[in-house]
C-alpha positions in Angstrom: 0.0 0.0 0.0 1.4 3.4 -1.0 1.9 6.2 1.5 -0.8 8.2 -0.3 -3.3 5.3 -0.2 -2.6 4.8 3.5 -3.1 8.5 4.2 -6.3 8.4 2.3 -7.5 5.4 4.2 -6.7 7.1 7.5 -8.7 10.2 6.5 -11.8 8.4 5.3 -11.9 5.2 7.3 -13.3 4.7 10.8 -10.8 4.9 13.6 -10.4 2.0 15.9 -13.3 2.1 18.3 -16.4 4.2 18.0 -15.8 6.1 21.1 -12.3 7.2 19.9 -13.8 8.3 16.6 -16.5 10.3 18.3 -14.0 12.0 20.6 -11.8 12.9 17.6 -14.7 14.5 15.9 -15.7 16.4 19.0 -12.2 17.7 19.5 -12.0 18.8 15.9 -15.4 20.4 16.2 -14.4 22.4 19.3 -11.3 23.7 17.5 -13.2 24.6 14.3 -16.0 26.3 16.1 -13.6 28.3 18.2 -11.4 29.4 15.3 -14.1 30.0 12.6 -17.3 30.5 14.6 -20.5 28.6 14.2 -21.3 30.0 10.8 -17.7 29.5 9.4 -17.2 25.9 10.6 -18.3 23.2 8.2 -19.0 19.5 8.6 -16.5 18.8 5.8 -13.8 20.8 7.5 -14.4 19.2 10.9 -14.3 15.8 9.3 -11.0 16.6 7.6 -9.4 17.7 10.9 -10.7 14.5 12.6 -9.4 12.3 9.8 -12.8 10.8 9.0 -15.3 10.9 6.1 -18.0 13.7 6.4 -20.7 11.0 6.1 -19.5 9.6 9.4 -19.9 12.9 11.1 -23.5 13.1 9.8 -24.0 9.5 10.9 -23.0 10.2 14.5 -24.5 13.7 14.9 -26.9 14.4 12.0 -26.7 18.2 11.9 -24.2 20.9 12.6 -26.4 22.1 15.5 -26.4 18.7 17.1 -22.6 18.5 16.6 -22.2 21.9 18.3 -24.4 20.8 21.2 -22.4 17.6 21.7 -19.0 19.4 21.4 -20.1 22.1 23.9 -21.6 19.3 26.1 -25.0 21.1 26.1 -27.7 18.7 27.4 -30.4 19.6 24.8 -30.7 20.6 21.2 -32.4 24.1 21.4 -34.3 23.9 18.1 -35.7 20.5 19.1 -36.8 21.8 22.5 -38.3 25.0 21.2 -40.2 23.8 18.1 -42.8 21.6 19.9 -43.3 24.3 22.6 -43.9 27.0 20.0 -46.7 24.9 18.5 -48.8 26.3 21.5 -49.8 29.2 19.3 -48.8 32.6 18.1 -50.6 34.4 20.9 -48.6 32.5 23.5 -45.1 32.7 22.0 -43.7 35.0 24.6 -44.9 32.9 27.5 -43.8 29.7 25.8 -40.3 30.9 25.1 -39.7 32.3 28.6 -41.1 29.1 30.3 -39.0 26.9 28.0 -35.8 28.8 28.8 -36.4 28.9 32.5 -37.2 25.2 32.5 -33.9 24.5 30.7 -32.0 26.6 33.2 -33.6 24.7 36.1 -31.5 21.8 35.0 -28.1 22.0 36.7 -26.1 20.8 33.7 -27.8 23.2 31.3 -27.5 26.1 33.7 -23.7 25.5 34.2 -23.1 25.3 30.5 -25.2 28.4 29.9 -23.2 30.3 32.5 -19.9 29.1 31.0 -20.9 30.2 27.5 -22.1 33.6 28.6 -19.0 34.3 30.6 -16.8 33.3 27.7 -18.8 35.4 25.3 -18.4 38.6 27.3 -14.7 38.2 27.7 -13.5 36.6 24.4 -14.3 37.8 20.9 -14.0 34.3 19.4 -16.4 32.8 22.0 -18.8 35.7 21.3 -18.7 35.1 17.6 -19.2 31.4 18.1 -22.2 31.9 20.4 -23.7 34.6 18.3 -23.7 32.3 15.2 -25.2 29.4 17.1 -27.9 31.6 18.8 -28.9 33.1 15.4 -29.0 29.9 13.5 -30.4 27.4 16.0 -32.5 29.5 18.4 -33.6 32.7 16.7 -34.0 30.9 13.4 -36.4 28.5 15.0 -38.4 31.2 16.6 -38.4 33.3 13.3 -40.2 30.4 11.6 -43.2 31.0 13.8 -43.2 34.8 13.1 -44.8 35.5 9.7 -43.4 39.0 9.4 -40.8 40.8 7.2 -39.3 42.0 10.5 -38.8 38.5 11.8 -35.0 38.8 12.2 -35.3 42.1 14.0 -38.1 40.8 16.2 -36.2 37.7 17.2 -33.0 39.7 17.9 -35.0 41.8 20.3 -36.1 38.6 22.0 -32.5 37.7 22.4 -31.8 40.9 24.3 -34.4 39.8 26.9 -33.2 36.2 27.2 -29.5 36.8 27.1 -29.9 39.8 29.4 -31.9 37.6 31.8 -29.2 34.9 31.8 -26.5 37.5 32.5 -28.4 39.2 35.3 -29.6 36.0 36.9 -26.5 33.8 36.7 -23.4 35.8 35.9 -24.0 39.2 37.6 -26.4 37.5 40.1 -28.3 40.8 40.2 -30.9 40.7 43.0 -33.8 40.3 43.3 -33.8 38.9 39.7 -31.2 36.2 40.7 -33.5 34.6 43.2 -36.8 35.5 41.7 -39.4 32.8 41.3 -39.8 31.5 37.7 -43.5 32.4 37.7 -42.7 36.0 38.6 -40.2 36.2 35.8 -42.7 34.7 33.3 -45.3 37.3 34.4 -42.8 40.2 34.0 -40.9 39.2 30.9 -43.3 37.2 28.7 -45.5 40.2 27.8 -42.4 42.1 26.5 -41.2 39.1 24.5 -44.7 38.7 23.1 -44.8 42.3 22.0 -41.4 41.9 20.4 -42.7 39.0 18.3 -46.3 40.1 17.4 -46.7 43.8 18.5 -45.5 47.1 17.3 -41.7 47.4 17.2 -41.3 50.3 14.8 -42.3 53.9 15.4 -45.5 54.8 13.7 -45.0 57.3 11.0 -47.2 60.4 11.3 -49.1 61.3 8.2 -48.3 64.8 7.1 -51.1 67.2 8.0 -53.0 68.6 5.1 -53.9 72.2 5.4 -57.1 73.3 3.7 -56.6 75.2 0.5 -56.8 78.9 0.9 -59.7 80.6 -0.8 -58.4 83.4 -3.1 -59.5 86.8 -2.0 -61.9 88.7 -4.3 
């Protein structure tokens, strides 16, 4: 077997042991996401770095979102958690989103991972770019699918200001009384704002120019 053939075999074949292969893929994914951000990292590039065929990455993880979740050791896939919840109806989107996020943060593992990602994002430009791309594609993109509006991207970005801000205030800054507030109190306070961002007025209303009556010419 030639050196080129052997190298090709190493790049495209399975590594010895599925767990070893998975870990190699996850290591490559973490490096790619950190260097290129969520948007810039590709399954093909990650597979090349891990020395496996891209089809094997898809076989193990399915989508880039699921691969990111596994690489970051996040306990859920956000789009898969949000989509069924959002089926509750357009009029309850704000409440549903806030309840879903708070429910996620009630899980210790998810909460710790969220805190880690938020802290990294506010202190490191690469981490911020990585998290920004993931939030826009996996979370805001999912919510935008339920907002039939030309301003969907703007609306969902406004929602992100509430959710990310809440995470920072509650877990990173530990700003009281928000840090220890009951989930139901937070739902009551924040959900209406999120709902308005998604379905209410978010642009200033343009005033129609006043029309003065035509002057009657003097005789």
